[in-house]
C-alpha positions in Angstrom: -28.0 24.0 -0.2 -24.3 23.6 0.6 -21.7 26.2 1.5 -18.6 26.5 -0.8 -15.6 26.6 1.2 -13.4 29.8 0.7 -10.6 28.8 2.9 -9.1 25.7 4.8 -6.8 26.1 7.7 -4.6 22.7 8.2 -2.5 22.6 11.2 0.8 20.7 10.8 3.6 19.6 12.9 5.4 16.9 10.7 3.9 13.9 12.0 2.2 11.2 10.2 -1.0 11.8 11.3 -0.3 15.7 10.5 0.7 14.3 6.8 -2.8 12.6 6.6 -4.4 15.8 7.6 -2.7 17.7 4.9 -3.5 15.5 2.2 -7.5 15.7 3.2 -7.3 19.3 3.4 -5.5 19.7 -0.1 -8.3 17.5 -1.7 -10.9 19.5 -0.4 -9.2 22.8 -1.3 -8.8 21.5 -4.7 -12.3 20.3 -5.0 -13.3 23.8 -3.5 -10.9 25.8 -5.3 -10.6 27.2 -1.8 -7.3 29.0 -0.2 -5.5 26.2 1.9 -3.4 28.1 5.0 -0.8 26.0 6.5 -0.4 26.6 9.9 2.6 25.3 12.2 2.6 26.1 16.2 5.5 25.3 18.2 4.4 25.0 21.9 6.7 27.3 23.9 7.6 24.5 26.3 9.7 22.2 24.4 9.6 18.5 24.8 13.3 16.8 25.1 13.6 15.9 21.5 12.8 19.3 20.6 15.5 20.6 22.8 17.9 18.4 21.6 17.0 19.5 18.0 17.8 23.0 19.2 20.8 22.1 20.7 22.2 20.4 17.7 21.2 23.5 15.3 22.8 25.8 17.9 26.1 23.9 17.6 25.9 24.2 13.7 25.6 27.6 11.6 23.0 28.8 14.0 24.9 29.8 17.2 24.2 33.3 16.6 20.5 33.3 16.2 18.1 33.4 19.6 16.2 30.3 20.4 12.9 32.2 19.1 14.7 32.6 15.5 15.8 28.9 15.7 12.3 27.8 16.3 10.6 29.8 13.7 13.2 28.5 11.1 12.6 24.9 12.2 8.8 25.5 11.9 9.1 27.1 8.5 10.9 23.9 7.5 7.8 21.7 8.7 5.3 24.0 7.2 7.2 24.3 3.8 7.3 20.6 3.5 3.5 20.5 4.4 3.1 23.1 1.6 4.8 21.2 -1.1 2.6 18.1 0.0 -0.4 19.9 -0.3 0.5 21.1 -3.6 1.2 17.5 -4.9 -2.2 16.6 -3.5 -3.7 19.1 -5.6 -4.0 22.5 -3.7 -3.4 25.4 -6.1 -3.3 28.2 -3.6 -1.7 27.9 -0.4 -0.3 30.2 2.5 2.2 29.3 5.1 2.5 30.6 8.7 4.6 29.7 11.7 4.0 30.6 15.2 5.0 30.1 19.0 2.5 29.3 21.4 -0.4 27.3 22.6 -1.1 25.3 19.4 -4.8 25.0 20.1 -5.3 28.6 21.1 -3.3 29.8 18.0 -5.4 27.7 15.5 -8.4 28.9 16.9 -7.7 32.5 16.8 -5.9 32.4 13.4 -9.1 30.4 12.2 -11.3 33.4 13.7 -8.9 36.1 12.4 -8.8 34.7 8.9 -12.5 33.7 8.7 -11.6 30.0 7.6 -14.6 27.8 6.6 -13.0 24.9 8.0 -9.8 23.6 10.2 -8.3 20.6 9.9 -5.7 18.5 11.7 -4.3 15.3 12.8 -5.6 13.1 16.2 -2.3 12.9 17.5 0.7 15.1 17.4 4.4 14.1 17.4 4.7 12.2 21.2 2.8 11.3 24.1 5.0 13.5 26.3 4.0 16.7 24.4 0.2 15.5 24.8 0.8 15.1 28.6 2.1 18.4 29.3 -0.3 20.2 27.0 -3.5 17.9 26.6 -4.9 16.8 23.2 -4.7 19.7 21.0 -7.2 18.5 18.5 -9.7 17.8 21.9 -8.9 21.5 23.1 -9.4 23.0 19.5 -12.8 20.9 18.9 -13.9 22.6 22.1 -13.0 26.2 21.6 -13.1 26.7 17.8 -16.1 28.9 16.3 -15.9 27.2 13.0 -16.1 23.4 12.0 -12.9 21.3 12.9 -12.1 18.2 11.0 -9.9 15.5 13.3 -8.4 13.3 10.8 -7.2 9.8 12.1 
């Protein structure tokens, strides 16, 4: 007898791989009537692309915010876009979370803390430079996760 999924965690970063992972997880959530937890984790070491984005935001209306607040706000936008995509793909019950830190560790810790049945993420993230700095999040997560991990190509 197959166990029914009650909760699924999908890790998102705004990349095309992340979009495919969101669609996959949303479809599973719809079929199982599971809660879909959408988690965006921004690594504390910023790539040059992220640093440029941060500097642009600081020059705009956000000059009074701390770097952490700007990173949180940017991450919230990515997570909310993923939530909107998930709802269009059929997920009815969603929850959005944004964190700053080691992505693989945060994903594994959140999955454990929330006792999720499955973690879904894309095979690759936003850039090869970030992967060189931190290694593949999907490969690291597959090693440390206490629950099943689906890596969507």
